C-alpha positions as CSV (number, residue, x, y, z in Angstrom):
1,M,-3.2,-50.2,-9.6
2,S,-3.5,-46.2,-9.5
3,L,-6.7,-44.4,-10.1
4,P,-7.9,-42.4,-12.9
5,F,-7.0,-38.8,-12.0
6,R,-10.3,-37.8,-12.3
7,A,-11.3,-40.5,-9.7
8,L,-8.4,-38.5,-7.4
9,F,-10.6,-35.5,-6.9
10,S,-14.1,-37.4,-6.6
11,R,-13.2,-38.8,-3.7
12,R,-12.3,-35.5,-2.1
13,A,-15.8,-34.3,-3.0
14,S,-16.7,-34.0,1.0
15,E,-13.8,-32.8,2.4
16,P,-14.0,-29.1,4.2
17,S,-13.5,-26.3,2.4
18,I,-12.1,-24.5,5.5
19,I,-10.2,-26.3,8.5
20,S,-9.7,-24.2,11.2
21,I,-6.2,-23.8,13.5
22,S,-4.9,-22.3,16.3
23,F,-1.9,-20.5,17.2
24,G,-1.4,-18.7,20.7
25,D,-4.6,-17.3,21.5
26,E,-5.5,-16.8,18.4
27,I,-7.8,-19.5,15.6
28,F,-7.5,-18.9,12.3
29,D,-9.6,-20.1,9.5
30,I,-7.2,-21.3,6.4
31,A,-9.5,-22.3,2.3
32,L,-8.9,-25.3,1.0
33,R,-8.2,-25.2,-2.5
34,R,-6.8,-28.6,-5.2
35,N,-4.8,-28.0,-7.7
36,A,-4.0,-30.2,-10.4
37,Q,-0.8,-28.9,-11.4
38,A,0.5,-28.4,-7.2
39,R,3.1,-30.2,-7.2
40,R,3.4,-29.3,-2.9
41,F,1.7,-27.5,-0.5
42,T,1.6,-23.8,-0.2
43,L,0.0,-21.5,1.8
44,R,-1.1,-17.5,0.7
45,V,-2.1,-14.5,2.2
46,Q,-4.5,-12.6,0.3
47,S,-5.1,-9.2,1.2
48,A,-8.1,-8.0,-0.3
49,R,-9.9,-11.0,1.3
50,R,-7.9,-11.1,4.6
51,E,-8.1,-14.7,3.8
52,V,-5.8,-17.5,4.6
53,V,-5.8,-20.0,1.3
54,L,-3.9,-23.4,1.4
55,T,-3.6,-25.4,-2.1
56,L,-2.8,-29.0,-2.3
57,P,-1.7,-31.2,-4.6
58,P,-3.6,-34.3,-6.4
59,R,-2.9,-36.4,-3.5
60,G,-2.5,-34.7,-0.6
61,S,-4.4,-35.5,2.1
62,L,-6.4,-33.5,4.6
63,K,-3.6,-34.3,7.5
64,Q,-1.0,-33.7,5.6
65,A,-2.7,-30.3,4.8
66,R,-3.8,-29.7,8.7
67,D,0.2,-30.7,9.6
68,F,1.6,-27.8,7.1
69,A,-1.0,-24.9,8.2
70,E,-0.2,-25.6,11.5
71,R,3.8,-25.9,11.1
72,N,3.4,-22.8,9.5
73,A,0.7,-21.0,12.2
74,A,3.6,-18.0,12.9
75,W,4.1,-17.3,8.9
76,I,0.4,-17.2,9.0
77,A,0.1,-15.3,11.7
78,T,2.8,-12.9,11.3
79,R,1.7,-11.9,7.9
80,L,-2.6,-11.5,8.9
81,A,-0.7,-8.8,11.7
82,R,0.8,-6.7,9.1
83,L,-2.4,-6.2,7.2
84,P,-3.5,-2.9,7.0
85,Q,-6.6,-3.2,10.2
86,P,-10.2,-2.3,8.3
87,I,-11.9,0.3,8.1
88,P,-15.9,-0.4,7.9
89,F,-18.0,2.7,6.4
90,V,-19.1,4.0,9.7
91,D,-20.2,7.4,11.7
92,G,-17.0,8.9,12.5
93,A,-14.9,6.6,10.0
94,V,-12.3,8.8,7.6
95,V,-12.0,7.2,4.0
96,P,-10.5,9.3,1.0
97,L,-13.1,9.8,-2.1
98,R,-11.1,10.7,-4.5
99,G,-8.0,11.0,-2.8
100,T,-9.2,13.4,-0.4
101,P,-10.0,12.2,3.3
102,H,-14.1,12.9,4.3
103,L,-15.1,12.4,7.6
104,I,-18.5,10.1,7.7
105,V,-21.0,11.9,9.3
106,H,-24.5,10.0,9.6
107,R,-27.8,12.6,10.2
108,P,-30.4,10.1,10.7
109,Q,-33.3,13.0,10.6
110,A,-32.0,14.0,7.4
111,R,-33.3,13.3,4.0
112,G,-31.6,11.8,1.2
113,A,-29.0,9.4,0.6
114,V,-25.6,10.3,1.0
115,W,-24.1,13.6,-0.2
116,T,-20.7,15.6,0.7
117,E,-20.4,18.6,2.6
118,A,-17.4,20.9,3.6
119,E,-17.0,22.1,7.0
120,G,-14.3,24.5,7.8
121,E,-11.6,22.4,6.3
122,A,-13.0,19.2,6.7
123,A,-14.4,17.7,4.3
124,L,-17.6,15.3,4.8
125,L,-19.0,12.2,3.6
126,C,-22.9,12.4,4.8
127,V,-25.5,9.7,5.1
128,A,-29.5,10.0,6.0
129,G,-31.1,6.9,6.9
130,E,-31.4,4.3,9.8
131,A,-27.5,3.3,10.9
132,P,-28.2,-0.6,9.9
133,H,-28.1,0.8,6.1
134,V,-24.8,3.1,6.5
135,A,-22.2,0.9,5.5
136,R,-24.5,-0.5,2.3
137,R,-25.4,3.5,1.0
138,I,-22.2,4.6,1.4
139,R,-20.8,1.9,-0.6
140,D,-23.6,2.1,-3.9
141,Y,-22.8,5.3,-3.6
142,L,-18.6,5.2,-4.2
143,K,-19.9,3.1,-6.4
144,K,-21.7,5.2,-8.4
145,E,-19.6,8.2,-8.4
146,A,-16.3,5.6,-9.8
147,R,-18.6,4.6,-12.4
148,R,-19.2,8.1,-13.3
149,D,-15.8,9.2,-13.1
150,L,-14.3,5.9,-15.0
151,D,-17.1,5.9,-17.7
152,I,-15.7,9.4,-18.5
153,A,-12.7,9.3,-18.6
154,S,-12.3,6.0,-20.5
155,R,-14.7,7.3,-23.2
156,R,-11.8,10.5,-22.9
157,A,-8.9,8.0,-23.2
158,A,-10.7,6.0,-26.0
159,S,-11.2,9.1,-28.0
160,A,-7.8,9.9,-27.9
161,L,-6.4,6.7,-29.1
162,G,-9.2,6.3,-31.6
163,V,-11.0,3.4,-30.6
164,T,-14.4,2.5,-29.4
165,L,-15.3,1.0,-26.5
166,R,-18.7,-0.6,-25.6
167,R,-19.2,-0.4,-22.3
168,V,-18.2,0.5,-18.6
169,S,-18.2,-1.6,-15.8
170,V,-17.6,-1.0,-12.1
171,R,-17.0,-4.2,-9.5
172,D,-14.9,-5.4,-6.3
173,Q,-11.7,-6.8,-8.1
174,S,-9.9,-8.2,-5.3
175,S,-6.6,-9.5,-8.3
176,R,-6.2,-6.7,-10.5
177,W,-7.9,-3.3,-11.2
178,G,-9.4,-3.1,-14.3
179,S,-9.2,-4.9,-17.5
180,C,-10.7,-4.5,-21.0
181,S,-12.5,-7.9,-22.7
182,T,-12.3,-8.5,-26.5
183,T,-15.7,-7.2,-26.7
184,G,-14.7,-4.0,-25.9
185,V,-16.1,-4.2,-22.2
186,L,-13.4,-2.0,-19.7
187,S,-14.0,-3.3,-16.2
188,Y,-12.7,-1.9,-13.4
189,S,-12.4,-2.0,-9.4
190,W,-15.0,0.5,-7.6
191,R,-12.1,1.4,-4.9
192,L,-10.2,3.8,-7.6
193,I,-12.8,6.5,-6.5
194,L,-10.6,6.2,-3.4
195,T,-7.4,6.8,-5.1
196,P,-6.4,10.5,-6.6
197,P,-7.7,11.7,-10.0
198,F,-4.4,11.2,-11.6
199,V,-4.2,7.3,-10.5
200,L,-7.9,6.9,-11.9
201,E,-7.0,8.4,-15.6
202,Y,-3.9,6.5,-15.8
203,L,-6.5,3.2,-15.1
204,A,-8.8,4.2,-17.6
205,A,-5.8,5.0,-20.1
206,H,-4.3,1.6,-19.7
207,E,-7.5,-0.1,-20.3
208,A,-8.2,1.8,-23.2
209,A,-5.2,1.3,-24.3
210,H,-6.2,-2.3,-24.5
211,L,-8.4,-1.9,-27.0
212,V,-5.3,-0.8,-29.5
213,E,-2.9,-3.6,-28.2
214,M,-4.2,-6.4,-26.0
215,N,-1.0,-7.2,-24.5
216,H,1.3,-5.4,-22.6
217,S,3.9,-4.9,-25.0
218,R,6.1,-2.0,-25.8
219,A,3.7,-1.0,-28.4
220,F,1.0,-1.0,-25.4
221,W,2.9,1.1,-23.2
222,R,3.2,3.6,-26.2
223,Q,-0.5,4.0,-26.3
224,V,-0.4,4.7,-22.9
225,E,2.3,6.8,-22.3
226,R,0.9,9.0,-25.5
227,I,-2.4,9.3,-24.0
228,C,-1.1,10.0,-20.1
229,P,2.7,10.7,-19.9
230,D,2.5,11.0,-16.0
231,F,1.5,7.2,-15.9
232,R,5.0,6.0,-14.2
233,R,4.0,8.5,-11.5
234,A,0.5,6.7,-11.3
235,K,1.9,2.7,-10.9
236,S,4.5,4.2,-8.6
237,W,1.1,5.1,-5.9
238,L,-0.7,2.6,-7.0
239,D,2.5,-0.2,-5.7
240,V,2.9,1.9,-2.7
241,H,-0.8,2.5,-1.8
242,G,-3.0,-0.2,-3.9
243,A,-3.3,-2.7,-1.0
244,E,-4.4,-0.4,1.5
245,L,-7.3,0.4,-0.6
246,H,-8.9,-3.0,0.5
247,R,-9.0,-2.0,3.6
248,Y,-12.0,0.2,3.3
249,G,-15.2,-0.9,3.9
250,N,-14.3,-4.2,5.3
251,D,-15.8,-5.4,8.1
252,A,-13.0,-8.5,9.2
């Protein structure tokens, strides 16, 4: 007699959420996810978090999952090796601010938090305070700058479209660059502050256009093009460089 579908999941409540496999001299942690609609085992690498995820069908066992992962260990190793190397926010690192490379310079004796300077032809991103706080201060500064630029760009785009937005928020979204709620809240990835201004302007136009058309129909794209004629250039930039933005501030 078959068990009720819900029982299939309750029996696995104590199974681990992560398994580890080895390949050569490396050990890979793999996150396990059960999916009621899955018909087979699947693997994917989430580049933003540098995470390997194995999806199990409802009746799949932990042993089958491990065997599947081990059979695909070479694929996992190859995919992870192809990801851009992380660039943590530390003294000496170079990060793009509004598309322009900035060298992080730690000045522990200085007053203030984070500010920009020009030194000859070099652009500097200076940060005060103790070394353990450098990464957090840089991240907070970039989020603040992103929120300001995106709020200005979004309100300008909404005004051009004749609509009103409720508010703008920034988060560290890994699956999308922006979103628009039915209540008029526009949310963005703070990492857009790392892109050239024309890319940020396009994302603001894109999300503001959803206040007119909550879809991706031809009518929606006409709204986008009306206020952002250069949107195709920005889309191409994201297609080529977007994944690299997740390497910044990543200590993995």
